[in-house]
C-alpha positions as CSV (number, residue, x, y, z in Angstrom):
1,X,-18.9,-21.1,-0.4
2,X,-16.6,-24.0,-2.3
3,X,-12.7,-22.8,-1.7
4,X,-9.7,-23.1,-3.7
5,X,-5.8,-23.2,-2.7
6,X,-3.0,-21.3,-4.8
7,X,-0.7,-23.8,-6.8
8,X,2.5,-23.1,-5.8
9,X,5.4,-22.4,-8.4
10,X,8.5,-20.5,-9.1
11,X,6.2,-17.6,-10.9
12,X,4.4,-17.3,-7.4
13,X,6.9,-17.5,-4.8
14,X,6.8,-17.9,-1.0
15,X,8.5,-16.3,1.8
16,X,11.2,-16.7,4.2
17,X,8.5,-16.8,6.6
18,X,6.0,-19.0,5.1
19,X,6.5,-22.1,6.9
20,X,6.0,-20.1,10.5
21,X,2.9,-18.4,9.4
22,X,1.4,-21.4,8.2
23,X,1.9,-22.6,11.5
24,X,0.4,-19.7,13.0
25,X,-2.6,-20.6,11.6
26,X,-2.9,-18.7,8.4
27,X,-6.5,-18.8,6.4
28,X,-6.0,-17.5,3.4
29,X,-3.5,-16.0,0.8
30,X,-3.4,-13.3,-1.7
31,X,-0.6,-13.1,-5.1
32,X,1.5,-9.5,-4.8
33,X,4.3,-9.1,-7.0
34,X,4.1,-12.8,-8.3
35,X,4.2,-13.6,-4.2
36,X,2.0,-15.3,-1.7
37,X,0.7,-12.3,0.5
38,X,-1.5,-13.5,3.8
39,X,-4.7,-12.3,3.5
40,X,-6.4,-13.7,6.7
41,X,-5.5,-15.8,10.3
42,X,-9.0,-16.3,10.7
43,X,-11.8,-13.8,11.4
44,X,-11.4,-10.3,9.2
45,X,-13.2,-8.4,12.0
46,X,-11.7,-9.7,15.4
47,X,-7.9,-9.1,13.7
48,X,-9.3,-5.9,12.9
49,X,-10.1,-4.9,16.6
50,X,-6.7,-6.6,17.4
51,X,-4.8,-4.4,15.2
52,X,-6.8,-1.0,16.7
53,X,-5.5,-2.3,20.4
54,X,-2.5,-4.4,20.7
55,X,0.4,-5.6,18.3
56,X,0.6,-7.4,15.2
57,X,3.8,-9.0,12.7
58,X,2.9,-9.2,9.2
59,X,4.7,-11.6,6.4
60,X,4.6,-8.2,3.6
61,X,7.7,-9.8,2.1
62,X,5.4,-9.3,-1.3
63,X,6.5,-5.6,-1.1
64,X,9.3,-6.1,-3.1
65,X,12.0,-3.5,-4.0
66,X,13.6,-2.1,-6.7
67,X,17.1,-0.8,-6.4
68,X,18.1,2.0,-8.6
69,X,21.7,3.0,-8.4
70,X,24.5,4.9,-10.1
71,X,25.3,8.2,-11.6
72,X,21.9,9.1,-13.2
73,X,19.6,7.1,-10.4
74,X,19.1,10.3,-9.1
75,X,17.5,11.5,-13.0
76,X,15.6,7.8,-13.7
77,X,13.8,8.1,-10.2
78,X,12.5,11.6,-10.5
79,X,11.6,10.6,-14.5
80,X,9.1,7.9,-13.3
81,X,7.5,10.1,-10.7
82,X,5.2,13.3,-10.4
83,X,6.3,13.9,-7.3
84,X,9.5,16.4,-6.7
85,X,12.7,14.6,-4.9
86,X,14.7,17.4,-5.6
87,X,15.3,18.4,-2.0
88,X,15.0,14.5,-0.8
89,X,17.1,13.9,2.0
90,X,19.2,10.2,2.9
91,X,17.3,8.3,5.6
92,X,13.7,9.5,4.5
93,X,10.9,7.8,2.9
94,X,8.4,9.3,0.0
95,X,5.1,8.5,-1.1
96,X,5.6,8.8,-4.6
97,X,3.0,7.8,-7.4
98,X,4.8,6.8,-10.5
99,X,2.9,7.6,-14.0
100,X,3.4,6.9,-18.0
101,X,3.6,9.4,-20.4
102,X,-0.1,9.8,-20.0
103,X,-0.5,10.2,-16.5
104,X,-1.7,6.7,-16.3
105,X,-0.8,5.4,-13.1
106,X,1.7,2.4,-13.1
107,X,2.5,2.6,-9.2
108,X,2.4,3.9,-6.0
109,X,5.1,3.3,-3.9
110,X,7.3,4.3,-1.5
111,X,10.6,5.7,-2.0
112,X,13.4,5.6,0.1
113,X,17.0,7.1,-0.5
114,X,19.3,5.3,0.6
115,X,22.4,7.2,-0.8
116,X,22.7,10.3,-2.9
117,X,22.9,7.7,-5.9
118,X,21.2,4.7,-4.1
119,X,17.5,4.2,-3.8
120,X,14.7,1.7,-3.2
121,X,11.3,1.6,-4.5
122,X,8.9,0.0,-2.4
123,X,6.3,-1.0,-4.6
124,X,2.8,-1.9,-5.1
125,X,1.5,-4.8,-6.8
126,X,2.9,-4.2,-10.4
127,X,6.2,-4.7,-12.8
128,X,7.7,-1.4,-11.8
129,X,11.4,-3.3,-12.5
130,X,10.4,-3.5,-16.3
131,X,9.4,0.3,-16.5
132,X,12.3,1.5,-15.1
133,X,14.7,-0.5,-17.2
134,X,12.3,0.4,-20.3
135,X,13.3,3.6,-19.1
136,X,16.8,3.8,-18.4
137,X,17.9,2.0,-22.0
138,X,15.9,4.3,-24.2
139,X,17.4,8.0,-22.2
140,X,20.8,5.5,-22.1
141,X,21.2,6.0,-18.4
142,X,24.1,5.0,-16.2
143,X,22.1,3.1,-13.4
144,X,22.5,-0.4,-12.2
145,X,18.3,-1.9,-11.6
146,X,18.1,-5.0,-10.1
147,X,15.5,-6.2,-7.4
148,X,17.7,-7.2,-4.0
149,X,16.8,-9.7,-1.5
150,X,14.6,-7.9,0.5
151,X,11.8,-9.5,2.5
152,X,9.9,-7.0,4.6
153,X,8.2,-7.9,8.2
154,X,6.0,-5.3,9.4
155,X,5.0,-4.8,13.1
156,X,1.9,-2.5,13.2
157,X,-0.5,-1.3,15.9
158,X,-0.3,1.1,19.1
159,X,1.9,-1.5,21.1
160,X,4.3,-1.6,18.9
161,X,6.5,1.1,19.5
162,X,6.9,-0.7,23.5
163,X,7.7,-3.9,21.5
164,X,10.4,-2.6,19.2
165,X,11.8,-0.6,22.2
166,X,12.1,-4.0,23.8
167,X,14.0,-5.3,21.3
168,X,16.2,-2.3,19.6
169,X,16.0,0.2,22.5
170,X,14.7,3.7,23.0
171,X,16.0,5.1,19.8
172,X,14.0,3.4,17.1
173,X,11.0,5.5,19.6
174,X,12.3,8.5,18.2
175,X,12.4,7.9,14.7
176,X,10.3,10.1,12.7
177,X,7.4,9.2,10.7
178,X,8.6,8.1,7.2
179,X,12.4,8.3,8.6
180,X,14.6,5.0,8.8
181,X,17.3,4.1,10.0
182,X,20.2,1.1,11.0
183,X,19.3,-1.6,14.0
184,X,21.7,-4.1,14.5
185,X,19.8,-7.8,15.3
186,X,21.7,-11.5,15.5
187,X,24.8,-10.1,13.7
188,X,23.1,-8.1,10.7
189,X,22.3,-4.6,10.4
190,X,18.6,-3.9,9.7
191,X,16.8,-1.1,7.6
192,X,13.9,-0.2,9.9
193,X,11.8,2.4,9.1
194,X,8.6,4.4,10.9
195,X,6.1,3.4,8.4
196,X,3.6,0.5,7.3
197,X,0.4,0.2,5.8
198,X,-1.8,0.8,8.5
199,X,-3.3,3.9,10.5
200,X,-2.4,2.2,13.9
201,X,1.3,3.1,13.8
202,X,4.1,0.9,13.3
203,X,7.9,-0.4,11.5
204,X,8.4,-2.1,8.5
205,X,11.6,-4.1,8.8
206,X,13.3,-4.3,5.7
207,X,15.1,-8.3,6.1
208,X,18.3,-8.4,4.3
209,X,20.0,-11.2,6.0
210,X,17.2,-14.3,6.3
211,X,18.9,-16.1,8.8
212,X,18.8,-12.9,11.4
213,X,15.5,-12.5,10.1
214,X,14.0,-15.6,11.0
215,X,15.7,-15.1,14.1
216,X,14.1,-11.6,14.7
217,X,10.8,-12.8,13.6
218,X,10.9,-15.4,16.7
219,X,12.1,-12.8,18.9
220,X,9.0,-10.3,18.2
221,X,7.0,-13.1,18.7
222,X,9.1,-14.3,22.3
223,X,8.9,-10.7,23.6
224,X,5.7,-9.6,22.3
225,X,3.5,-12.5,24.2
226,X,3.0,-9.4,27.1
227,X,1.5,-7.1,24.3
228,X,-0.8,-9.7,23.3
229,X,1.3,-10.0,20.0
230,X,-0.6,-12.0,17.1
231,X,0.3,-12.5,13.5
232,X,-1.6,-10.5,11.1
233,X,-2.1,-9.2,7.7
234,X,-2.7,-5.7,6.1
235,X,-6.9,-5.7,7.6
236,X,-9.3,-4.7,4.3
237,X,-11.6,-2.7,7.2
238,X,-8.6,-0.8,8.5
239,X,-7.7,0.5,5.6
240,X,-10.3,1.2,4.1
241,X,-11.8,3.2,7.3
242,X,-8.2,5.1,6.5
243,X,-8.2,5.4,3.0
244,X,-4.9,3.6,2.5
245,X,-5.3,3.5,-1.3
246,X,-4.8,-0.1,-2.9
247,X,-3.1,0.0,-6.3
248,X,-5.0,-2.9,-8.3
249,X,-8.1,-2.6,-6.5
250,X,-8.8,1.3,-5.8
251,X,-7.0,2.9,-8.7
252,X,-5.1,1.5,-12.2
253,X,-3.3,2.4,-15.6
254,X,-6.5,3.7,-16.5
255,X,-6.5,6.1,-13.9
256,X,-4.3,9.8,-12.6
257,X,-3.1,11.1,-9.8
258,X,-5.3,13.7,-9.7
259,X,-8.8,11.7,-10.3
260,X,-7.3,9.5,-7.2
261,X,-6.8,12.7,-4.7
262,X,-3.6,12.6,-4.9
263,X,-2.7,16.2,-5.4
264,X,-0.6,16.9,-3.2
265,X,2.5,14.7,-4.5
266,X,1.9,16.4,-8.2
267,X,4.4,18.9,-8.7
268,X,4.2,21.2,-11.4
269,X,5.4,24.3,-10.9
270,X,8.6,23.0,-10.1
271,X,11.9,22.6,-12.9
272,X,12.1,18.5,-12.3
273,X,11.6,16.7,-15.4
274,X,8.8,13.7,-15.3
275,X,6.7,11.9,-17.8
276,X,3.2,12.6,-18.2
277,X,4.1,16.5,-16.7
278,X,2.6,17.9,-20.1
279,X,-0.7,15.7,-19.9
280,X,-1.0,16.6,-16.0
281,X,-0.9,20.0,-16.8
282,X,-3.7,19.6,-19.5
283,X,-5.9,17.8,-17.4
284,X,-5.5,20.3,-14.6
285,X,-6.4,23.1,-17.0
286,X,-9.8,21.0,-18.6
287,X,-10.6,19.9,-15.1
288,X,-11.0,16.0,-13.9
289,X,-14.2,14.2,-15.0
290,X,-14.3,12.0,-12.4
291,X,-13.1,11.3,-8.2
292,X,-11.8,8.4,-6.1
293,X,-14.4,9.0,-3.3
294,X,-15.9,7.2,0.2
295,X,-19.4,5.5,0.4
296,X,-21.4,4.7,3.0
297,X,-24.2,1.9,2.2
298,X,-26.9,0.8,4.2
299,X,-25.8,-2.8,4.1
300,X,-24.5,-5.7,6.8
301,X,-21.8,-7.8,4.5
302,X,-20.8,-6.8,0.9
303,X,-17.6,-8.9,-0.9
304,X,-15.9,-7.1,-3.8
305,X,-13.9,-8.9,-6.4
306,X,-15.0,-6.8,-9.5
307,X,-16.6,-3.3,-9.7
308,X,-19.7,-3.0,-9.0
309,X,-22.3,-0.3,-10.7
310,X,-23.5,2.5,-8.8
311,X,-27.0,4.0,-10.0
312,X,-28.9,7.2,-9.1
313,X,-33.1,7.4,-9.2
314,X,-33.0,7.5,-13.0
315,X,-30.9,3.9,-13.1
316,X,-28.1,5.6,-14.7
317,X,-24.5,4.7,-14.0
318,X,-23.0,7.6,-11.9
319,X,-19.7,5.5,-11.0
320,X,-18.4,1.7,-9.7
321,X,-17.5,0.8,-6.7
322,X,-14.1,-0.5,-6.2
323,X,-13.6,-1.8,-2.8
324,X,-16.0,-2.3,-0.4
325,X,-16.5,-3.9,3.2
326,X,-18.7,-3.6,6.4
327,X,-17.0,-1.5,9.3
328,X,-18.2,-2.3,12.6
329,X,-17.5,1.2,13.3
330,X,-20.1,2.5,11.2
331,X,-22.2,-0.6,11.3
332,X,-22.8,-0.3,7.6
333,X,-20.6,-1.0,4.8
334,X,-18.2,1.4,3.6
335,X,-16.1,1.4,0.5
336,X,-14.0,3.3,-1.9
337,X,-16.0,4.6,-5.2
338,X,-14.6,6.1,-8.4
339,X,-17.4,8.4,-9.3
340,X,-18.3,10.5,-12.1
341,X,-18.7,14.5,-12.6
342,X,-21.1,15.7,-11.3
343,X,-22.1,13.1,-9.1
344,X,-18.4,13.0,-6.7
345,X,-20.4,15.4,-4.6
346,X,-20.5,14.6,-1.3
347,X,-24.2,13.8,0.3
348,X,-25.0,12.2,-3.3
349,X,-27.3,9.5,-3.0
350,X,-27.2,6.3,-4.9
351,X,-28.4,2.6,-5.6
352,X,-26.9,-0.5,-5.3
353,X,-27.2,-4.4,-6.2
354,X,-25.7,-6.6,-3.7
355,X,-26.3,-10.7,-3.9
356,X,-29.6,-9.9,-5.9
357,X,-30.7,-6.9,-3.5
358,X,-31.2,-3.3,-3.9
359,X,-29.5,-1.2,-1.3
360,X,-29.4,2.7,-1.0
361,X,-25.9,5.3,-0.2
362,X,-24.5,7.9,0.0
363,X,-21.1,9.8,-1.2
364,X,-18.8,10.9,1.6
365,X,-15.2,12.2,2.0
366,X,-12.1,10.1,2.6
367,X,-10.7,9.1,5.3
368,X,-13.8,7.7,6.8
369,X,-11.5,7.9,10.3
C-alpha cells in the first residue's frame, strides 16, 4: 500500500518530544488538535501486548489544555458540560461531556480543577477554546481563556507504578485514580494525574517546563530499562477492547451523550445550568433512537477510515461501524458501532462488507474486556 507523509507547518505543530520519538522509531503520525500525534511504533499487535505487560511512554502533547480562570470561571465550565460540577474538588479530574444547545457533543474532555477559580480542560480533538470564548463573550463572563504551554507525557502499563515510584517516591503510588498532585523534578514542579487513555494503569504528566520535561523524558527511559520500557502511543486494539471512546471517530457533534452511553455523566436532576439541558430532558422523554454498541465480526482484518454500513438479513441498513480492529484476545474483529433502534439489542446479527467480501457479525455490550 502506498504511504504518504504529513507536510509540517505552523498549522500542524510538532511537540517538544518529536525529535526523540523519531530517533526511537515512530512509524506513523496522525494529527490531533493541530499537532502531531504518534500513531504507531511498528506492529500494532506487538505494541498491544507490550502495553498490557510492561510500561510505555507516550508523547500525547496533542491533548491540549484550555485554561479558564477568573470570577466566573466556574459558571462557564458548568455551562459547557452536562455533568454537575457543583461539588467538584480541587486536585481532582472529571470526565465531562461538553455539549451544545441541541445536546450535540462538542468534546469529551477531562476537566482538572486547579483552584476555586482556575480550571484546565484537557481536550479531545476539537476546538473547544473557540466554543468557550464564544460562550464567555455572549454571557459577558469575567474570565480569562487561553491555551497554556502544557505538553503531556503519558506513562502507561502495569509497570508504570514501579517506574514512577523510582523517580518520584512512594507518594505517587498512593494517589487515587483521577486525582492529581505536584511533584518536583529537575528544578520544576510537574502536575501529575493518575489517568491516561488506556485501562492498563498509569499517569499523565502535564509538563509546563519544557527543559525539565525533556530531562524527565530521558530519565524515564534510563530508569525504565529494568521494566522493559518502550516508546508508545494510544493503542487502537487496547482502547477498543476497553471501550475508550474516541471523539471524531466513535462520536461527534451529530451525537448526544445518551446515544453514546454517557448517561451517568448527564445530571438533569440538579439545579446547575448548562447548555442543552432542556433538549436532553426532551430526548429522555421521547427515548433515544440509536445507541453506540460493541460488535464482534467473523473476520481477521479490517481498516476503518470512514463509517461502514451494517446490514440485516433483508439488506436494510441497521447501523454503521465507526471504529474496528482485529483483537488477538477474541481472534476476531471487534468494533464500536452506532445501531439504529431496535437493532441495538445484544445478539442482534448483521452482515458487513470488508474489502469486497461479506462477513457475519453480532452486537454486544461495551466494554469488551
